[in-house]
N, C-alpha and C positions, 0 to 999 in steps of 0.2 A: 585118779580120774582127771584131774586138771592137766596132768602130763599126757593123757591119752592112754595110759596103761591100765585099762579096765580089768584085765586078767589079774594083775597084782592087787587091785582094789578088792576084787571078789575073794581073794585068798584072805585078806585082812577081815573082810566082812564075814566070812565063814567062821573065823575065830571069835569075832564079836558076837555073832549069833549063838555060838556054842556057850559063851560065858553068860549071855542073857537068858538062855532057855530056862523057863520055869520061874523067872523073876517077875514080880508084879511091877507094872509101870503106869497103872491107872491114876496115880497121884500126880503124874507129870502133865504139863499142857499137852493137848491132843497132838500137836504137830511134832512133839518130842517122843511120843509113844511108839514103841515097836510092836508089831502085830504078828508077823509071819514067824512060824517056828521051824522053817526049813524044809518041811515036807513037800513032796511033789504035788502039783496042782492037777495032775492027770486023773481024769475020772471022778473028780470030786465036785461037790456043790460048793462053789467058791463065792465068797463075798469080798469085793474090792472096796476098801475104805479110802475115801479121799480126804485125808486129814491135813493136807498142806494148803498152800494158797491157790487162788484161781488159775494163775499162770502155770503152776505145777500140774494141776489137773489137766489143763489143755495140752501141756507137753507130754505127759506120761499116759494119758488115756489111750494113746496109740497102741499100748500093750493089751488092751482089752480084747481085740480080735484074736490075738495069739492065745490068750487064755481060753477064749471061746472054742478054739480049734481042738483043745485037749481036755477041757473040763466037761463034766456032766451038765452043769448049769452055772451061769455067771450072773450075779447080781452086783450092781454098782451103787454104792451109797455115796452120792455126790452132793456138792453144794447146790442148793435149790436154784440159785440164779444161773447155773450152768446147764440145768437139765434140758431146756429147750434146744440148746446147741448140741448137747451130747446125743439127743434123739436123731440128729441128722447123720450119725454114723451108720455104717452098714455092717451087719453081721458081727456086732461087737459085744452084745450082752443079751440076756434074756429079760432083765427087768432093771429099771432105774428107780432108785428110792431117794427121797430127799434127806440129806444129812441133818441130824439134830443132836442134841446133847444126851439123848436117852439111849435105849437099846434098839438096834436095827430090827425092823419089822419083817424079817424073813428067816427062813430056815437055811442053814449052811453047815458044811462039815469043816471047812477050812477058810480062814480069812487072811488077807494080806493087805498091807497099806500100799497104795498105788505106786509110791516111789520106791518100794521094795521089789517091784516087778523086774527092773533091769538086772538085779541080782539073781532073781529066780530063773531068768532066762539066760544068764551068763553073757549078757550083751557085751560086745566090744565096740570100739569106735567105728569099725567097718561093718558091723552087723546090726546096729540099732535099727529098728523098723522105721524106715523113712519114706514110705510110699505116701505121697501127698497128691491132692488134698485128702485128709481123712474126715473132715467135716464137709458136708455138701449143702451149700446154701445158695439161694437165689440172690445175685447181686442187687443191691438197692438201686433205685432210679436216681441218679444224680445229674445235675446240669452239666452237659459236656461241652467242650470247646476243643480247639486244636492244641491247647496247652497240655502240659504234663500234669495230671491230677495226682497230687501227693498228699498223703495223710501225715500228720505231725503230732507226736506225743513227746513232751520234754520233761515231765516230772513223774516219778514213781511214788510209792507209798512213803510215809514219813519214817519208817523203821530203818531205812538206810539212805541217808541224805546224799551219799556219794553218787547214787544212781541218777539224781536229778540235775538238770542243767538250769542255771539262772536264766530267767527269761530275757534279761538284757543282752545275753549272748545269743540266745535263740533268734532274737529279732533280726540278726544279720542275714538270716535265710530269706527274709522278705525281699531282698535285693536280687534273688535268683531270677533270671529272665525266663519267660516261657513256662512258668509254673503257676498253677492254681492250687493254693494251699487249702487243705481240709483239716480244720482243727479238731482233733479227736480227744484232746486232753479232757480229763474229768477231774473232779475233786477240787480242793481249794486253789490249786495252781491255775485253774482256768480263769480266775479273776485277774491274773496278771496279763492275760491276752487283751482284754478290753477292746475287742474289735479292731485291733491295730493292723492286722492284715489277714487275708484269707476269709473263709466262711466256716461257721461253726457247724460241723457235721457229726458231732459227738452225741452219744447217748449212753445212759446207764444200763440199758437193756443189752445184754451180752449178745444175744442172737442178732438183734438189729445192728449192733456194732460190727459183727462179723459180716453182715450183708453189705454195710458201707465199705468196709475194708476190701471185700471181694470186688467192688466196683472200681477200685483205684488202680492207677498205673504203678504206684510205688507207695510204700509206707516207711516213714522214718520215725523210729521210736527208741526211747531208752529202754532199759531192761525192766519191763513190766508187762501186764497182761496183753495189751494190743500187739506187742512184738510176737508173742506166742500165737496169737490168733492169725496174724499175717503169715507166719511160717507154716502153721497147720493148714491154712487155706491155699498155700502154694503161690501167693503173689510175691513179687519182688519186695524184699524187706531189708532195710538197712538198720541194724541195731547198734546203738551208741553205748559204749561200755567205758566205765571208769578203769583206772590203772590196775586194780586188783578185783576183777569181777568174780562172780560165782563160778564154781567148778564146772558147771555144765557148758560154759563157753570155752573151756580149756585154755591153753596159753599159746601164744605165737601163731595164731591162725586167723585168717580173714574170712573163713567159711565155717560152717557148722555141720557136723554129721547128722544132727537132729533135724535140720531144716535145709533142704537142698537149695532153696531160693533165697537164703539169707546171706547177707554180707555183714561182716563185723568191722566196725570202726572203733579203734581202741585209743584211749589216752596214751600218749607217749610218756608222760610223767603225771604223777598224781595231781588232780585238780585242773589239768589243762584242757578244758572244754573248747577253748578258742581254736586250738590246733585241730581238734576233731571236726568242728564245724567248718573250718577253712577247707579241709579235705572234702567234706560233704558238698560244699559249694562248688569245688572244682569238678567233682563227679557229676553234679547236677547240670553244670554247663555242658559237659560232654553229652549228656542225655538229651538236652534241650535243642541241640543244634543238629 
């Protein structure tokens, strides 16, 4: 999939599915568990389980409307903090249920983990559902000027430190002319900002964050939830990637089949964020003039 050869990936996945069929995986952490048994979703009461991260749900919930077109009923068992955002989708499911550690509170014939849906639909790099926006939110009211209004997120979760950029490097963006910066960073890394430039427009409320992002001219983010929100909302988004990013961003591409409005800025060598930010500054100057 990193090479873009999804067809070959599904052939491997078919064999993995065959070997796993009937094996119990409930002892594994939830995001390592497999769910789907390979059966067709057509005509079934389907439960979609969202067992991975928030960004994963934002990216792959695009498949729910495809399931809705062929299934008898679609329930989505999703992270509670995402439910208000997911409700803005159209014709995507029959019911949303808050994910918890117990048993899902609904009746279903067949269940599938959300990130198994590309396999179920045999998606290729040219056929992934990429009609955007698939979330429909009212842009937030932000103070406007003639400047370019740009959101900024420089740090991801602590499980993969390679995704985050040291703030001392990020600060060089403050010199970009004609830009009003909206700091959307959340979590411990926000303390590094210390009001040094821009305005704090961030929030822990995912729906409100989406509304703020929808009001911007551009979002610049490392590989984390806001990048997926920007892509799903269809605003221009520049995603900053380390030298060996996740498979979903593929390799040797500056664009993404998942998000038509996204541009990828990649490290040329491991750890070289200064080079990435230098290119971002160059492109910002072109936008500002």
